[in-house]
N, C-alpha and C positions, 0 to 999 in steps of 0.2 A: 782274515775278515771274520767278524763275529756274526754268527747266524742266530736270529731270534727264534725262540720257541713259539709254538702256537699260542700259549698263554700270554707270553710277553707281547706278541703281535696283537692279540685281542685287547689287552690293556691300552696299548698305544693307540689303536684305532678308536677305542672308547673315548679317550681324552681328546682326540682330535675332532671327532664328529659330534659329540654331545653339545659342546658350546655352539658350534655352527648350527646344529638343529634347533636349539633353544632360541638362538638369535634370530632365526628365520620365523619361528612360530609366533614369538611375541609381537612383532610388528604386524604380522598378518592378522592375528586375533584382535589387536587394537584397531586396525583399519576397518575390519569387519564390524566390530562393535560400534565404533563411532558412526559409520554409515547406517547401520541398522537402527540405532537409537534416533538418529536425526530423521530418518524416513518415518519412523513410528510417531515421533512427536509432531512432525509436520502433518502427517496424515490424520492424527487425532485432532489437531487444531482445525484442519479443513472440515472434518466431519462435524465438529462442534458448530461451525458457522452454518453448515447446511441444516443441522438438526434444529438450530434456533430459528431458521427461516420456516421450517416445518412447524415448530411450536407457535410461531406468529400466525401461521395459517390456521391453526386450531385454537387461537386465542389463549394459549398457555404462556406462563411466565418464561421470560428469557433468562438463561443462566449460563455462566461460563466457569470452567475450571482450567487450570494450567499445571504443567509439570514444572515444579520449582527446583528439583534437584534429581540427578541421576548419578548414583555411585555404583560402579561395576568393578568387582575384584576378580582377578583371574588366578587360578591355581594350576601352575604348569608342573607336570610330573613326567619324569623320564625313567626308563629302565633299560638295562643292558644285560646280556647273557651270552651264552655260547651253546651251540648244539653240534653234535658230531656231523661232519660232512658225509655226503653219500659217496664215499670213495671205495667202497667194497673192501678188498683185501690190501689196498695200497697203504693203509696207515690210519692212525687215529687223529686226523686233522680236525681241528675245531673251527666252526664258522660262527662269527658274531651275530647276535640278534639284538635289535633295538626296538623299543616301544615308547610311546608317549601319549599323554592325554592332557586336555585343557578343560578345566571346570570354571564356569562363569557364574558369579553370584551377584546379580544386580539388585539394587535397592532404589526404588523410584518413589519420590514424594510428590503428591498431587495436592494442590492448594486451590480452594474455591476462590474465584475472583469476585469479591463482593465488598460491601461497605459503602459509606457515604461518599468517599472520594471517587471511587469507581463509578458509582451511580450518577454522580454529577457529570463526570466525563461522558458517560453513556448517553445522558440526556441533553448535553450541551451541544448546540449546533457547531459544525465545523467552521473554522475561520478561513478567510479567503487565502491566506498564505499556504494552507494545506492543499487547496485546489490548484493554485499556481505551481506548487512544487510537483504535483502529479502531472500537470500539463507539460512540464519540462521533461518528463519521462516519456513523452510522445504518446500518451493515452489519447484516444479520440475524445474531442471535447463534447460530442453529443452523448457518448457513454458516461463521461464524468458527470455531466449536468443531469442526465436522466436519473443517475443513481444518487447524486449528492444534493440536488436542488429541490427545494420544497415548492417554490413558486417563482414566477418572473413578474416584475413590476415594470410596465412599459409607460414611458413618459409621453405626454402630449402637450403641445403648445396651448391648446384651447381646453376649456373644461369639458369633461373631468380631466384634470392634469395628470392623473395616473390611474391605470387600471391594473388590477392584480389577476393573474392567470395561474391557477394551481396545477401542479404536476400530479394530477390524480384522475384516473379514468372515470371516477364518479362525477367529476366536474367536466362534462363533455366539452364545453366551449373552452374552458381554461386549458384542458389537457391537449386539445388539438392545436391551440395557439402556441403552447409551450413546445410541443413536438416540432412544429414547423419552424420555430425560431432556432432551436438547437440544431436542426438540420441545415439551416441557413449558415450558422456559424461553422458547422462541420464542413460544408462545401468550401468556405473561405479557407479553412485550415488545410483542406486537401490540396489547395493550390498554393500553399505556403505564404498566404497573405494575411494570416491572423497574428496579431500582436497581443501578448499578455505580459506586459512589462510596466513597471512604474515609470511615469514620466519624470524627467529631471526638472525641478522647479527652482527658480532663483528667489531666495528670501532676502528681505532687506530690513534692517533694524537701524534705529537712530539712537545714539548715546551722547549725552552732554559731555563735551570735552573736559570740563572741569572735574567730572566724576571719575576720570580715568587716570591712574598713576602711570609712571614710567614702566613699572613691572607689569601692570595690567595691560598696557598698550602692547607690550611684547607678547603677552599671552593671547591677546586678540588677533595679532598678526598670524599666529600659528593656525587659527581656526577660520578666520574670515579674510575677505578682501576689504581692506580699510581705506576709506577716503575721507579727508578732512574738508568740511564745509566752513570756510572762514567767515562767511557772512552770518551764519547762524551759530557759529562756534560749537559745532557738533561733529561727531564721527559717524559716518554712514557705513554700516557693516553689510556686506553681501556674502551669501553662501549658497551654493547649489546643493539641494537636498532631494532625496527620492520622494516623489509625490505618491498619490494613491494609485493602486493597480487598476487598470481599465482594460477590458477586452475591446480591441479596435481592429478595423480593417486598414489602418494606416499606422505609420511609425509616429508615435506621439512626440518624439524628439525633433521631428521636422517642423513642428508648430512653433509659433512665436512664443516669447516668454509670457506674454499676456494670455495667449490661448492655453498654454500649458497650465498656468496658474488657475485659470477659470475651470479647466477640465478637472484638475486635481481637487479644487475646492468643491466642485459639484459632487465628485465621487466621494470626497471625504465626509459628506453629510450623512452617508449611510453607516450603519454599524459594522463591526468587524466581521460578522458572518454574512455580509452582503458583498457581492462583487459586481461592479458596474460594467456596462458595455456601451459602446458608441460606434455605430456603423453609419458612416457618412457617404453621401453621393460622391461621384468622381473618383472613387477607389473601387477595387475589386469587390463585388457583392453589394455595391452601393445602389443597385436598382431597387433595393428595399432598405431605405435609410430608416434606422430605428435606434432608439436609445432607451436605457432603463437600468435595471439591476436584477440579479438573481439572488434570492435568499436561500442560503444553505440550511440543511437540516442536520439532525443528530444521527449518530450511528443507530440508536434505538429506532428512530423513525425510518431509517433505511431498511432495517430488518422487517419492520411492520409493513412497509410499502411492498417489499418482495413477497412477504407472506400473503398479503391481501390480493396481490396480483395472481395468485394461484387459485382464487375462487371468487370472492365477493367483488373484487375490482379488477376484472380481467383487462389487460391491455389489448389494444387493437391497432390495426394499421392506420397510419395517418400519412397522406401524400404530402410531399414537399410543396412549398409555395411556388407559384408560377414564376416569381421573380428570383428564385434561388438557382444559382449555377448548378452544373452537373456535379453529382456526388460520386466519389470514387467507388467504382464497382456497384453503384446504386445501392450502397449499404444502408438499409433502413429497417432493422429488425423490429418485429412486433413487440417482443418482450425485452425489457431491459436486461434480464438475465434468464435465459431459457432453462427451465427446470421441468423434468418429466416426473409426473406423479402417477404411480401405477400400483396394482395389487401384486405384482410379481417383481423380483429383483431384475435390475438392468445390468446385464453382464458387460455391455459395451461401454458404459460410462466410466470416467476416471474416478468419480467420487459418488458414493451412494450411501444412504442411511435409511433406517426404518423407524417409523413412528405411527402409533395407532393403526397397526396392520396395513400401513401404506408405505411404499418405497419412494424415496425422493432421490433424484439423480440429476447432476448437471448435464444438460443436453450437449454432448460432444459428438454426435453421430451424423450431423448434416453439414451443410455449407456454412452454417453460423457457428461452427465449433470454435473458431478463433475468437469471435466476438464473445461467446459465453465464457471461454477460458480467461480472456482479458477481464471480463466483468467480475469473475470470481477472484482473480488475482487482485483486482482493485479493492474488492470487499475485504480481502485478507489484509492488505496494506492499511486500509482505513481502520480496521480493528486494532492493528498494531499501533496506530496513532492514537487510539482511544485508551488503551490500557496503560496503567502505570507499571513501574518496575515490580516484578513479582517478588514478594518476600522470600528469602531463603531459609529463614529460621524464625522462631518466636511466634508463629501463627499456627492455628490448628490445621492439620494436613492429614491426608491419607497416605500411608506408607505401605508400599508393596515390596516384599522381599521374596526372592525366588530361592 
């Protein structure tokens, strides 16, 4: 049997351990870097939202920047050697020594989010489809509407046929009616009796039979239910299509075809940044039958609303209407989003920024912590719905290389 010398043993051990060592270090460094950069970018975006609320509080211009690119390179270095073992007089045995280092060189590109396209999106009111998308994520409807809705328009059968109530503490009458109405919808939602779905409407068209060829008839059959009227020599085409989205306390699909068509037609009279509601008697929450529409606002208006609520237009408590059912956990926060403004840093808050020698922090220290976190998460999602894809190249940017 051949016995390896200490030098040969060292070389064998080196070639066995170095690949394993480098293979372990590379994924560990990559995982750490990805997680660290992701946390840093998300934290920067969150602080930008909060700092812009603070800017709105001080009537300063709102501005955003974004990280367009992160390029991180890693330099892995390994070393190996040998040192005499502490064997005394027993011999000159060598012990292997290993060393390694990882050098990280990140390059981060920051792009200002500006220009006509972004400004238009910032000032354009949200469409009803975005509100319904968020409702399907189980956000509270009162939180959504308090943040996204500019006003509510309530219909009456007698003159005046419509009254507008603004979601602004400066308009005391309008603000209190708005708050009571969204609390009513929230109570219906808490009992799983709120519907926010498009009604299915059957549309009918009449086409002269002489104008339809054999090929055209086959194409029509793929899209419509076709019936021939021999007396008038026409084809009657029928098709079920989604109607307008309406917030109701009943399932719109349980209505007759005529009622669904009328409901969809009424709701369709409003523009795309309006969403209709129709609360009827004989259903849950029907003790207060009411119908109308909410007009949604832009992201810029949302930031200004939150900024003004910190000073000039403080929100205040509004009690629910006497006809409103019980609300889950009596949840009725005074502020749409609780923000603490102080002269000292708030170490207990998740997010905090400083502007004009004042500190702004999301209030996550009391029983309304969940509500405030949901409100800030909703604000973040609305911002993501507002911005366009960030350019990766070809635009002025700030590059930071470490």
